[in-house]
N, C-alpha and C positions, 0 to 999 in steps of 0.2 A: 579639762582642756588638749588636745593632742599637738606635738608639734615634730616636724623634724627636726633631724641638725641642723641641717641648714638654715631650716628658721628661729633655731636656740641659739648659733652662733652669731644671727647676723640680730638678732634681739639682746645678747651679750655684747655684740660689736656697739649696739648704739649705745652700751653702757660706756664706752670709751668718749659721750660728752659728758659721761660723768667723769669718769676718769680724768680730763682734762682740767675740773675743777673740784680734783681732790688730788692733793701734794702725794707723791708719794714718800714714803717711811718706811725705811728696813726695821720690821721687829727687831726688839734685842734678843729673842728667841733664837729666828731666823738667823739673825747671826753669831750667835753663840753654838747651833748646830751646825752652822757654815765651817766654825774654827775646829769641830769634833770631825766633821766628815773631812776637812782639811787635813787635817793629823790621822786619822785614823790613813786617807791616801796616800799621808808619802808614806808610811807602813805597807800598805797593800803593793804601790806601785814602785816600793824601789826594789822589791820582791819581785812584781810581774814584768819589770823590764829587763831581766835576766836568765826567763824561761822560755821564751821562744828558740836562743840561740844554744839555750843549756841542753833542753829535749832534744834535739834536730843535730847539733852540734858534740857536745860531752858525751851525751849517753846514744847517739848516731840512730834515734829515731824515725820511722819514715812521716811524711809529711800527709798519710793520712792518719797514723798518730796522732801526732800533733794536731791536725783539724779536731777530731775527737777526745783531744782533751779540750782545745780552744773549746769546744761545745759545750764539754762538762761543766769548765769552771761559770759559765753560763745557765746552764739547766740545776745544775744540782741545790743552786739557792734557790731555784724556780719553786724546787718538791715544798718549801715551807712557806714562798712568800703568801698565798692566799691562808695559808692555816693562820701564822703570824698576823696579818691584818683582820681577818676575821676575831682572834684573839684582841687584839687591842680598841676593836669594837664591841665586841661583850662586855669589856672590863672596863670603857671608857677612858682608863687612861693610859694613851700608850707608851708611855715613858719609861716602866720598867720594863717592859719587853725590847724594846731599842737600847737597853741597858745589857738586857739580856745574848742580845746579838753582836752587839759592839765586844761585850765581855767574851761571846767564844772567839770572835776574830782575835784580842787578843792572845786567848789561851793558844790558838794553831801558832802562834806569834813563837811561844814559847816550846811549842811541840817543836818547828824547824829547827832549833840548836843539837834536839837528838836526834831526830830522821836522818834515819841510810839509808841511801839506795830509793830508785827513782819509785816503790812501792809506798814506804814510808814519806815522801816528800807527798805523794798523789793523793795520801790519805787526810795529811795535815793542810795542806792546802784546800781540799774537801772540805774539812770540817772551818777551814778561813769563810768560806762559798756559802755552810750554812749560817753560820752568824753575818753574813751578809746579808740571806734570805730575811730573813728573823727582824732586820733592825731597817728594812729601807722602809714600809709602806708605814711603819709607826712612824719613823720619824719625818714623811714624807707629809702624813695624815698631822704631826704636829705644826707643819710649817703651813699647811693649810687654815688649820684653826690660828694662828699665828697673824696671816697677813690679811691684808686689805684686797676685798670682794673684785675693788676696780684693776687693782695693780696685781691679781696673780704668780698668772708667766713670770711678775717681771721682778719677784721675791722668791718662786723657782729658780729664776736667773743666778739674783745674787748668791743664794746660796748654792750653787751650781759652780757658781764663780771660783770660790773659797775652795771648793772641794776640787777644784782645777789646779789650782794655786800647790794645793798637795801634792794632785797628781802631775804635776808639772816638778816637784819638790825630789819625791820620789826618785825617780831615775836620774837626775840630776848629782845622786847624795849617792845613787849606783857605784854609778862613772865616775866618780871623786875617788871612791873607797876599791873600787876598783884599781884603778890608775896608782893610789897608796900602797895598796896590798893587793898586785894581781893573781885572780884565783880566788881568792879567799872569802868565798861565797858565807863563809862564817860569821863574820864580820855584817858582810850587809843584814843578815839576819837577827844582830844583834842593834844597829841600830833600827830595823823595823819594830822590833819591841817593845825600845823606846818611848818610838814614837807611838805604837796604839795603844801604852801604858798613859797617859799622856791623853788620849782623848777620851777616853774612858771616865778618868778625874773631870776632865772636862763638864760633859755629859751630866756625869755625878752631881757635880757640885753648882754650876750654871745654869742648866735649863730646868726651870718648872715644871710639876706634875700638875697638868691642869686636863680636866676632862675634854674629849672632844665634843661635847655636848652638853645644852647647858640649857635651863629654862630662861625662856629669855624674860622674865619679870628679877629672876633669882641673878641672872646675868646682867640687867638695869643697874641691882645697887649691890654687883659687885662681892655677887655669894654663890656657890658652886649650889647646883639646883641636884635634890639628891630623889628626884624621882625619875623613873626608870625608863628608858627610850624603847621602841619597839624595835624591832632589828628584821630589814625584810629575809624574805629566805634568798640565796645564791640566788637561782634562777633567773629571780627579779633586776640583778645583774646585765644577761642576756638578751632583754627587750631593749627595745627600742633604739636611741642614740648610743648609749652605752656597749649596746651588743655590736654594735658598727665598727666605731673606734676600735672595738677587741679584736673583731674580722680583720679589719685594714691592717692595727700591728701586726697581727699573726703574718700575713701574708708579704707583707713588706719587710716583717725577719726574718722570711724566707730566703729573701736573698742580702741578709746583714751580714757577711762575713767577719769572723773575728779580726781586730786589730792588727795582730802579726801577722796573718798573710799578707795585708799590705805590705807592712817591713820589711817579710823577706823578700816580695814581689819588687822591691823599691831594692833590697839591698843586691837582686840578680844581677844589676844589669854592673854589677860592678865599680862602682862609682864611690862607696862608701867600704871603709874595710872594718871587719865584725866589732872591732872595741867601741866604733860609734855608734853601734846599733840601741845603748839606751837611749840617744838622744833625740833617734825618731820619735820617741813616743813626747820626748820635750817638745819639739816644733808645732807636734797637734792640738800640745794642750795649750801653748799659748796661743792660738789661732779662738780656742776653744774659748779660754779668757778673753778675749777681746771680744768676742760674740756673743756670748750667752745674756747678757745683761739687755744690749741691745736686739737682740731677735724676741728675748722676751717681754722687753715692753712693745717693739709690731705686733706679737702677737695677741698681747691686750687689747691696742686698738684698733685690729682690725680681725684675726679669725686665727684663733689657737689650733682649730683641724688645717687650714688652708696653709699654717707655718708649718705644721707636722709631716703632711705631703708633700711639701716642696723642696724641706730638707734632705730626701731622698734622694733629688736629681744632684745635689752635692756630693751625695755620695756614691752613685751612678759614676759622676766624672772624677773623683777618685780614684776609682777601681782602671780608668782608661788612663786615667797619669799614670799609676803606679804598672797597669801595661804596658803602654808605652815606653815609658823611662828613659833612661840614656842619656838624661841630660841632670843638670842644677835644679833649671827652669821649673820641668817635670817633676822632680821632687817636693818642689817646694810646694808647688800646687795640692801634690796627692793631699799633702800635712794641713793646707789652708782650707782643703773641700773636705777630709773629714774634723778638722775642726769645727767648720762651718755646721755639718752633720747634726755633732751631737749637739752642738751650740740650739740649732733649729731642734730639737726632735726631744732630748732625755728628761729637762724641767718640764719641756713644754705639754708631752703625752702627758705626765704625771699632775698638770693645773687641770689636763680639761677629762682626763678618766674622775679626778677629783671634786670637778665641781656638777659632772654627772650623775655622781653615784648617788642613791635615793638617799632619804635621811636616815643616819645614824651607820651609814655603810660606807665612807669614805675612807678608811685604810683597806677595807674586802676590796674595792675598784682599784683603786690605788696596785696594790699586790696581785691585782689580776689581771690589768695590765701589763705588770713587768713581770708577771709569770707570763704570758700567750709569748712576749718580745723572746722571752729567754730559751722557753723550751724549741721556738724557730729558728731562732740560732745555731741551736745545737745541730738540727738537721742543716743548716747552711754551711756552717762550720765541716762537719763529719766530712758533705756534698762535693762541697768544695775542694777537699784535700783529694777525694776520688778525682778530679777533675785534674787538678795541677798534675797526678801523676801520671795518667791518661794524654794530656794537651799540653801542658807545661803552663809555666806563670802569666806566661803574654795570653794565648788563646783562652787562660778560664779567667781572667781578669777581665777580658773583654766581653765574652758571655758573661757572666755575672752583669758585667754593665749593662748592655741591651738588653739583657731580660728584665732590670731593674725597669732601665726606661721607660719598658712598654708597663709594666704596672702602677708608674706613678698619673699618670689619667685616669687608670681605673680605679684607685684610690681617687681621685678627688673626686669622682664623680659617687660614687659611693658617700664622700662625706660630705658634701658639698652640693649633691644634688636640692635642685628647687622643689623638688615633690613629695608632698602629703606622706604623712605615714602613721594612717589611722590605730599602731598598733602597742603604744605604750603613752603613759602618762610619765610627765617631767617632774621631778622635785630637785631644786637645786637649795 
């Protein structure tokens, strides 16, 4: 049977009727993975919250250099995401691969205590990003495997909510540490390492090591299947609705610049002292916390593709507010819109890619979607850094907003068109 993405999403949306009769229940596995992500984000975001000012201020590097660094932060992890997802699908047990990824990031925190100079810090952060690339797709596949199909985006929303709690606490910790011991970045790194160790411990001890694909009869009996599962070839991921999702996520990602640019643009208007910079991360994450589960619920009941596309309107408006700036109102609106964008796209894209994946390729499909977005953001951040140098922060932000607003209708038509697509067969 051949279906277009619009047919598939509408058919899944008809599952909203089932969702009304099936009560939502967050799986213990989803909660445990959310706690792991929360602790890991406390670790990573406590460091990330001081990096933009450290790079452009303390080290005196240009905005082009910062843009490249911001893009590398996104793209380094993409080098291994698809491979890690494929390995998880091949082994049919994603937990050991996720543990390896989280463990590598923990090792990077140790490296931060001994790294000296920008080159050493860049190498250590690169190691951390590789760890993130290894762990993300297997972790999201475990979330998908443990979740109710009718409430998949909502389950991802619960995970992202806990993840964002960590992303909110991390910058707050950096702020408090640097208030107590100004300029002592080493103390921030010690706090970061402690949180990373706790995250790995929770993953190892509390998350079950289950197979992604199980024989249905064995599953009914509560047993694991030993039967091998055929794995689709990678080119099958590029056909039909999943290929459209990857294409759309990629070209929208070309206008998704790093959050640090938005915060630096807000700072340029002179409303805040540099010491308050980490709290901008906190503000955006608080809005993410507020909207992650409600928007996941809306995506499950309506259209995951639609919520993903419309979320980019919030990003474009965040650029407008950051470019206009000049008042506390614009600052708050920029943070609110940025948090809304991530709530509408982060977990929703993972849920969409996972359910469109061919049988036995959940991790690979999620990894492919994340890789496409990460690589696109490398070009976006580097290009935006150049635009900032030549045109200034305000003009650069407004141009990025205008281009993104032009692309959103194109993305909507591509993903939600009612035309039939006779090229691929869908298995969910």
